[in-house]
C-alpha positions as CSV (number, residue, x, y, z in Angstrom):
1,X,105.8,135.7,83.4
2,X,108.0,132.9,82.2
3,X,108.5,129.6,84.0
4,X,112.1,130.5,85.0
5,X,110.7,133.6,86.9
6,X,108.3,131.6,89.1
7,X,109.3,132.1,92.7
8,X,109.9,129.2,95.1
9,X,109.0,126.3,92.8
10,X,109.0,123.1,94.8
11,X,110.7,120.2,93.0
12,X,110.3,116.5,93.7
13,X,112.2,115.6,96.8
14,X,112.0,119.0,98.5
15,X,110.8,119.1,102.1
16,X,107.3,120.3,101.8
17,X,105.4,119.1,104.8
18,X,102.3,120.4,106.5
19,X,102.8,120.3,110.3
20,X,100.2,118.6,112.4
21,X,98.6,121.9,113.5
22,X,98.8,123.6,110.1
23,X,95.3,124.5,108.8
24,X,94.6,124.4,105.1
25,X,93.5,127.9,104.2
26,X,93.6,130.1,101.1
27,X,94.0,128.1,97.9
28,X,96.8,128.8,95.5
29,X,97.3,127.5,92.0
30,X,99.6,128.1,89.1
31,X,99.4,126.7,85.5
32,X,102.4,127.4,83.3
33,X,102.6,126.2,79.7
34,X,106.0,126.1,78.0
35,X,109.5,126.9,79.2
36,X,110.9,129.8,77.3
37,X,108.5,132.7,76.7
38,X,106.0,130.6,78.7
39,X,102.3,131.2,79.0
40,X,100.9,131.9,82.5
41,X,97.3,130.7,82.6
42,X,97.0,130.9,86.3
43,X,94.4,133.7,86.4
44,X,91.9,131.8,84.2
45,X,89.5,129.2,85.5
46,X,90.8,125.7,85.0
47,X,89.9,122.2,86.3
48,X,92.3,119.4,86.5
49,X,92.8,115.7,87.4
50,X,96.2,114.1,87.9
51,X,96.9,110.4,88.4
52,X,100.2,109.4,89.9
53,X,101.7,106.0,90.9
54,X,104.9,104.1,91.7
55,X,104.6,102.1,88.5
56,X,106.8,102.8,85.5
57,X,103.8,104.0,83.4
58,X,104.0,107.8,83.2
59,X,101.8,109.9,85.5
60,X,99.1,111.8,83.6
61,X,97.4,115.2,83.7
62,X,94.1,116.3,82.1
63,X,93.4,120.0,82.5
64,X,90.7,122.2,81.0
65,X,91.3,126.0,80.8
66,X,88.2,128.2,80.2
67,X,87.8,131.2,77.9
68,X,91.3,131.4,76.6
69,X,91.9,133.9,73.8
70,X,92.1,132.5,70.3
71,X,95.7,133.6,69.9
72,X,96.7,132.0,73.3
73,X,94.8,128.8,72.4
74,X,96.7,128.5,69.1
75,X,100.0,129.1,70.8
76,X,99.3,126.4,73.3
77,X,98.5,124.0,70.5
78,X,101.4,124.7,68.3
79,X,104.4,126.2,70.2
80,X,104.7,124.4,73.6
81,X,105.6,120.9,74.8
82,X,105.8,121.3,78.6
83,X,103.1,122.0,81.3
84,X,103.7,122.6,85.0
85,X,100.9,122.7,87.5
86,X,101.4,123.9,91.1
87,X,98.6,123.9,93.6
88,X,97.9,123.7,97.3
89,X,97.3,126.2,100.1
90,X,99.2,129.1,101.5
91,X,102.1,127.6,103.4
92,X,101.8,124.2,101.7
93,X,102.1,124.8,98.0
94,X,104.2,123.1,95.3
95,X,104.4,121.2,92.1
96,X,101.9,118.4,91.6
97,X,102.6,117.8,87.9
98,X,105.5,118.6,85.5
99,X,105.4,116.8,82.2
100,X,105.1,116.7,78.4
101,X,102.1,117.8,76.5
102,X,100.6,115.0,74.4
103,X,97.5,116.7,73.0
104,X,95.8,120.1,73.0
105,X,92.1,120.4,72.0
106,X,90.1,123.5,71.5
107,X,86.4,123.4,71.9
108,X,83.2,125.1,73.2
109,X,81.3,124.0,76.3
110,X,78.3,126.1,75.6
111,X,77.3,129.3,73.8
112,X,79.4,131.5,76.0
113,X,82.3,129.4,77.3
114,X,85.2,128.1,75.2
115,X,88.0,125.8,76.5
116,X,91.4,124.4,75.8
117,X,92.0,120.8,76.9
118,X,95.5,119.8,77.7
119,X,96.5,116.2,78.1
120,X,100.0,115.5,79.3
121,X,102.3,112.7,80.6
122,X,105.3,112.8,82.9
123,X,108.4,111.8,81.0
124,X,106.4,110.5,78.0
125,X,109.1,111.2,75.4
126,X,111.8,109.4,77.5
127,X,109.5,106.5,78.3
128,X,108.5,105.9,74.7
129,X,111.5,107.0,72.7
130,X,114.5,106.9,75.0
131,X,116.7,104.4,73.0
132,X,119.9,102.7,74.3
133,X,122.6,101.5,71.9
134,X,125.6,100.5,74.0
135,X,127.7,97.5,75.0
136,X,128.9,96.9,78.6
137,X,132.0,94.9,79.2
138,X,132.1,91.9,81.6
139,X,132.2,93.0,85.2
140,X,129.7,95.8,84.7
141,X,127.2,96.4,87.6
142,X,123.5,97.4,87.8
143,X,124.7,100.9,88.3
144,X,126.3,100.8,84.9
145,X,123.1,99.6,83.3
146,X,121.2,102.4,85.0
147,X,123.8,105.0,83.8
148,X,123.5,103.8,80.2
149,X,119.7,104.0,80.4
150,X,119.8,107.4,82.0
151,X,122.0,108.8,79.2
152,X,119.3,107.8,76.7
153,X,116.5,109.2,78.9
154,X,118.3,112.5,79.6
155,X,118.3,113.2,75.8
156,X,114.5,113.1,76.0
157,X,114.2,115.4,79.0
158,X,114.2,113.0,82.0
159,X,117.0,113.5,84.5
160,X,118.2,111.4,87.4
161,X,116.3,111.7,90.7
162,X,116.8,109.8,93.9
163,X,118.2,106.3,93.4
164,X,118.9,104.0,96.2
165,X,122.1,101.9,96.5
166,X,122.0,98.9,94.1
167,X,123.7,95.6,94.4
168,X,127.4,95.6,93.4
169,X,127.2,92.1,91.9
170,X,129.0,92.1,88.6
171,X,128.0,90.7,85.2
172,X,129.9,87.5,84.3
173,X,129.7,88.4,80.6
174,X,129.4,91.5,78.5
175,X,125.9,92.9,77.9
176,X,124.6,94.3,74.7
177,X,122.1,97.1,75.4
178,X,120.0,97.8,72.3
179,X,116.4,98.9,72.9
180,X,114.2,101.2,74.9
181,X,115.8,102.5,78.1
182,X,112.6,101.7,80.1
183,X,113.0,98.0,79.3
184,X,116.5,98.0,80.9
185,X,115.3,100.0,83.9
186,X,112.5,97.5,84.3
187,X,115.1,94.7,84.2
188,X,117.2,96.4,86.8
189,X,114.2,96.9,89.1
190,X,113.2,93.2,88.7
191,X,116.7,92.0,89.3
192,X,117.3,94.1,92.4
193,X,113.7,93.9,93.7
194,X,113.2,97.6,93.3
195,X,110.6,100.0,92.2
196,X,111.3,102.6,89.4
197,X,109.2,105.3,87.9
198,X,109.3,108.9,86.6
199,X,108.2,111.6,88.9
200,X,108.1,115.2,87.8
201,X,110.7,114.6,85.0
202,X,113.1,112.6,87.2
203,X,113.7,108.9,87.1
204,X,113.7,107.5,90.7
205,X,114.4,104.0,92.1
206,X,114.3,102.4,95.5
207,X,114.0,98.9,96.9
208,X,110.5,97.3,97.2
209,X,111.0,97.1,101.0
210,X,112.0,100.7,101.3
211,X,110.9,104.2,100.7
212,X,111.9,107.5,99.1
213,X,113.5,109.7,101.8
214,X,111.7,112.8,102.9
215,X,109.7,114.4,105.6
216,X,106.5,112.6,106.6
217,X,103.3,114.8,106.6
218,X,100.8,114.0,109.3
219,X,97.4,113.6,107.7
220,X,94.7,114.5,110.2
221,X,91.5,116.6,110.4
222,X,93.6,119.6,111.3
223,X,95.7,119.2,108.1
224,X,92.9,118.5,105.7
225,X,91.8,114.9,106.2
226,X,88.3,114.6,104.6
227,X,86.1,111.8,106.1
228,X,87.8,108.7,107.4
229,X,90.5,106.5,105.9
230,X,89.3,103.1,104.9
231,X,90.9,99.7,104.7
232,X,90.2,98.1,101.3
233,X,91.3,95.0,99.4
234,X,93.8,97.3,97.5
235,X,95.3,99.1,100.5
236,X,94.4,102.0,102.8
237,X,92.6,104.8,101.1
238,X,92.4,108.3,102.4
239,X,91.0,111.6,101.0
240,X,92.3,115.0,102.1
241,X,92.3,118.6,100.9
242,X,94.8,119.0,98.1
243,X,98.2,118.4,99.5
244,X,101.4,118.7,97.4
245,X,103.6,117.4,100.2
246,X,102.1,113.9,99.5
247,X,104.6,112.3,97.1
248,X,104.7,108.9,95.5
249,X,107.0,106.5,97.3
250,X,107.2,108.5,100.5
251,X,105.4,108.0,103.8
252,X,102.4,109.7,105.4
253,X,101.2,109.3,109.0
254,X,97.6,108.4,109.8
255,X,95.9,107.7,113.1
256,X,95.0,104.0,113.0
257,X,92.0,104.5,115.3
258,X,90.4,106.6,112.5
259,X,90.8,103.9,109.8
260,X,87.6,102.0,109.0
261,X,88.4,98.3,108.9
262,X,87.5,96.1,106.0
263,X,84.5,93.9,106.6
264,X,85.4,90.3,105.9
265,X,83.0,88.0,103.9
266,X,81.8,85.3,106.3
267,X,81.4,82.8,103.4
268,X,83.8,79.9,104.0
269,X,84.7,80.1,100.3
270,X,86.1,83.6,100.9
271,X,88.3,82.8,103.9
272,X,91.5,82.7,101.8
273,X,90.6,86.0,100.3
274,X,90.1,87.5,103.7
275,X,93.6,86.3,104.7
276,X,95.0,88.0,101.6
277,X,93.3,91.3,102.4
278,X,94.7,91.1,105.9
279,X,98.2,90.8,104.5
280,X,97.9,93.3,101.8
281,X,96.1,96.0,103.7
282,X,97.7,95.5,107.1
283,X,97.9,98.4,109.6
284,X,101.2,99.8,110.8
285,X,101.5,100.2,114.5
286,X,103.1,103.6,114.1
287,X,100.5,104.8,111.6
288,X,103.1,105.1,108.8
289,X,102.0,104.3,105.3
290,X,103.7,104.1,101.9
291,X,102.0,106.2,99.2
292,X,101.5,103.8,96.3
293,X,98.9,105.8,94.2
294,X,97.8,109.4,94.4
295,X,95.2,111.4,92.6
296,X,94.8,115.2,92.7
297,X,91.8,117.0,91.3
298,X,90.5,120.5,91.5
299,X,88.6,123.5,90.1
300,X,90.0,127.0,90.7
301,X,86.4,128.4,90.6
302,X,84.6,125.4,92.2
303,X,84.5,123.3,95.3
304,X,86.8,120.4,94.2
305,X,90.3,120.6,95.7
306,X,91.3,117.2,96.8
307,X,94.0,114.6,97.0
308,X,93.2,110.9,97.4
309,X,95.8,108.2,98.1
310,X,96.1,104.5,98.2
311,X,98.7,103.4,100.8
312,X,100.4,100.3,102.1
313,X,101.6,99.8,105.7
314,X,105.3,100.6,106.1
315,X,107.5,97.6,106.7
316,X,108.2,97.7,110.4
317,X,111.3,95.5,109.9
318,X,112.8,98.4,107.9
319,X,112.9,100.9,110.7
320,X,116.6,101.3,111.3
321,X,119.2,104.0,111.1
322,X,120.4,104.1,107.5
323,X,123.2,105.7,105.5
324,X,122.2,108.2,102.9
325,X,125.1,109.7,100.9
326,X,127.4,109.0,103.9
327,X,125.2,110.5,106.5
328,X,123.7,108.5,109.4
329,X,120.1,109.4,109.8
330,X,118.3,108.9,113.1
331,X,115.0,106.9,112.6
332,X,113.4,109.4,115.0
333,X,113.5,111.8,112.1
334,X,110.9,109.6,110.4
335,X,112.9,108.9,107.3
336,X,112.8,105.2,106.6
337,X,115.0,103.1,104.4
338,X,116.9,99.8,104.7
339,X,120.6,99.3,104.7
340,X,121.7,97.7,101.5
């Protein structure tokens, strides 16, 4: 079955949200290699680990597929450049990785089991080889810089995803754009105090004080929360059963009373560090948290089937009605962004 024939593929930005009373039951997984005349490896045993973040460095996938035929293994190594992994549970199932194959390795784990290892990155070609060679006239805006960068990245397979409103301040002089597109996107993000990254083959950008619009999944024991969330020096960490509705840059909802608070060091020398931790890992009164890092890992024939996130408290000052593509959205819908 080719990739184009896959039913109901969930793309980045789609509304895939587990309701508060939805139980995680009956695993589902799909591993497709290639685009045209693609290989469907879903019926074989495979283990995977995906690391995602809101930084510009591409998200990564490492997947090991067991006991692939020699012909299929060689095709995977020589013919294909794309891999798509979908996983989750019945009723909450979608893409958790869509990216470019970097390396394929064939090996043997023991006397009876062979494997194919696939290492992939999300938007790797556009990130490393998307090159801009263009001049902008005086009066150009940050949008023009983004448009020029996107033209270069689109040639390498990365398309435009959600991008928030940027400042309309105009350049006083012309601008020569000659270099990697990612450098110019980094400059736009720094100038506009925004966050940019590549998520499932789409370049996305939003303000540092804001969030990627979308439904907010409630993470509770009923929807797969494993153990208790914990306040750490890097943010709020939480582990759950594998959940494709948890996207980088969006919000999740946790019950604050379940979060285990960080234990401060009583040493007087550490008092300033304690204050920094309180600021960086603060709790949100509404239990809303911005997903900064996410890691998915699983084994289609084993017990592992988890998602772990590192979150930051949502900025309470940003809870306002906002305009998105001309539509006024009620904050009660739990979509959070600032007016720019």
